[in-house]
N, C-alpha and C positions, 0 to 999 in steps of 0.2 A: 159638717162633712166628715166622713170616716177617714181616718189617717191612713196613709199608704202602709205604715208599719202594721196597723191592725188588719188591714185588708190582706196583706201578704201572710200574716200569721194565720188568719182564718183559712186561707187557701192551703197553707202547708199542713195544718191540722187535718183538714178534710181530705187531703191527698195522702195522709198517713206517713208523712215524712218524719225523719228523726229530729226531735226537738228536745232541747235541754233548758230547764228553768231553775229558779231559785226560790226559797221559801223565807218569808219574813214574819216574825212574831213580835218584834219590838216596835214601839212607837218612837221611831227615830228617822224622820224623813231625810236628814243629811246622809246618814249611812245607807239608807235605802237608795237614794239617788246615786251614790257612788257604786253600789252593787249593780244598779240598772245600767251603768255605763260600761260594764265589763264585757258585754256581748252575749249575755243569756238571752234566749229567745223570749222568755217571759219571766216575770217576777210575780209571785203569788203572795198576797197578804192573807194571813190566817185570822179571820174574824170569828172563828169558832173557839179556838184555844189560844189565840194570840193575846198579847198584853196591851191592847189598845181598844178604844171605843170608836164612835163614828168619826170624830174629828181626826183621830189617828189614821183611820182608813182613808179619809179624804186627803190628808197630808201625804200619806204613802203613795196614793195613786198619782197625785200631782208630782211627787218626786220621781216616780217611775217615768212619767211622760217627759219630765225635764231631761232625763237621760237620752231620750229620743231614739233608742235602739231596741228596747224591750216593750212588750205590751204588759199591762197590769191585769192580773186575774185576782179574784177574791174567793177564798173558801168561806161561804156564808155560814152564819151560825145555825141555820135551820132551813129545812125545805118549806119555806113560807114566803108568800108573795111580798110581804113587807121588807124583810132583810134583803131579799133578792132584788127588789126594785131599788132600794136605797144604795146597794152596792153598784148597780148599773148606773143609777143617776149620779153617783159620785165619780163615775168615769171608768169603771171596770170594763174591759173588753169581753170578759166572760166570767162565769161562775163555776165553782166546784161545789156540788151540793152533797152534804153528808147524809149518812144513814138512809140511803135509798134501798128499800127492801123489795120493791116490785116494779113492774112496768107502769102501773098506775102512779106510783110515786114519781117515777121518771117523767111521765107525761105531765104531771102537775108542775114539776120544776121547769119544764120547757114552756108551758103555758104562762108561768109567772114571769119568765124572762123575755117573752116575745110580745110585741104589740099586736092588737087586732089587725087583720082577721085571724092571724095564726094563734095568738094567745090572748092574755088578759092583762098585760102590763099597763099600768096607768101612765098616761102621757104627762110628764111634768119634769122634763130634763133640766137639771141645774148645771152642774159641771159637764154633764154628758151632752150638752149642746155642741160640744166639740165634735161629736160623732152623730148626733141625731138632728137631722134637718127638719124642714117644714113638713116632710112626708115621713112620719115616724116608722111606718112599716118598712121603709128602706133600711132601717137600722137592723132589722132582723137578720139580714144576710151575713153580718159580721159579729153578731152577738152569739157567743159560744156557751154551750151548756154541757157540763160533765157530771155524771152521776158517780158518787163514790160507792165502791163495792167493799164492804167492811163488816157485814153482819152475816150470820148464818142464812138468813132469808135472802139477802142480796146475792150471796154466792149461789144459792139454790136456784135463783131466778135470773142469773146473769145473762143468759141467752136472750130472754124476753126483754130484759132491761136494755141491753145493747141494741136491740132492734126497734126501740121506741122511736117513732117518727119525730124528727127535729132534734134528737139528741146527737151531740157531736162526739161523745166518747165516754168511756168509763175510766175511773181512776181508783187505783188500789190504795187504801189506807192500811199499810202493812201491820201496824201495831194491833189495830182492832181486828183485822182479818186473821192474824195469828191467834188471838183469843177466840175468835169465832170457830176456828178448827180445833180448839181444845188446849191451846197454850196456857200455862199458868202465868206467863208474863211474855211481853214482846221479845222475840228472839229465842224463845224456849227451844232448845235442841230436841226435846222429846217429840215435837210435832213437825220437825223439819220436812219430812217426807210429805205429810198432809199439806203443809203450807206451800211447798213448791208445786204440788199438784194443783192447788187452788190457783196459783199464779198462772200456770199453763192454761187452765180452764178459762180464766178471765181473758187472757190474750187471744185465745182461740175464738171465744164468743165475739170479741170486738172485730177480729179479722173476718169472721163469717158475716157479720152485720155491715162490714165496710166502714166502721167508725174507728176513731183513735183509741189506743189503749195507753193509759198513763199510770205511773207509779211513783210513790214517794220513796226516796232512797237516802241513806245516811251520808254518803260521800260519792265522789266522782267515779271511783272504781266500780261500785255497785251499780251506779247509773249506767255506765258503759256495758256492764254485764247484762242488765235487764234489757237495754236497747238491742243487744245482740241476741236476746232470747225471744224477740218478737214484740216487745213494747215499743210504741212509736214516740212516746214522750216521757221524760223522766225529770223529776224535781230533785235537786240536790238540797238537802236540809242542813241547816238553816242558820240564820244569823246568830241567834242566842247560843246554839251549840258550838258554832265555829268560833265565836268570841271566847267562850270558856276554854275550848280546846287549844286555841292559839295562846291564850294567857297561861294555861298550865304548861304548855310546851316551853314557852320562854322562861318560866320560873324554874323548870327542871334544868334547862340548859345553863341558866345563870348560876344556880346553886352547884351544879356539877363542876363548873369552872372556877368556883371560889376557893 
């Protein structure tokens, strides 16, 4: 049976309410559980660039559910039915799919995440029996699918991607999107105008299609800014970066007072 937390999260996403999440790259279920108890609406495990395998993903999703207040999402490693199915079977409430270039790519992601007759997901729930009952098609209602907009082709086709039936939203990968508009490196000031215009286009495409618009951000101030600019959900990144930043800050303070 679908959990009330997952049901409410799906409703809020589809209503385009403002939502804030967190990003996990480390294979550390105890710290993931503690983060999941802080009140973030979702916690996303990065299976594309994160530092964990399948067992780490499974442990992370279990830890998120133990927190009882956040839903677990997974950025899958590829737009392919196998990693998509494995993430959902491990208990993810939704997936973020990288490198989506076209509406056809987005439609493929939706089909991989949904049970027949909507899609072609294989029925074999393991941990996801917590959400998938004897009628698997009922799980489709709360299984969320987001397409990443991060390539030149994806940006060029964002309006068609956002309008893909069954897609719940688009999600900006800012590092790759910056490179897609000509940056030499993420955050390159030389393409700030082009990058900001791309962000406006993505948010507008999502609004026109009536789906959620998400974006990855480096810290809470930027997340608040993007939510104020029309994005409906924002991820604050992430555990490895924040661990390094906190440790560096404490070191600086300790040495300054010595």
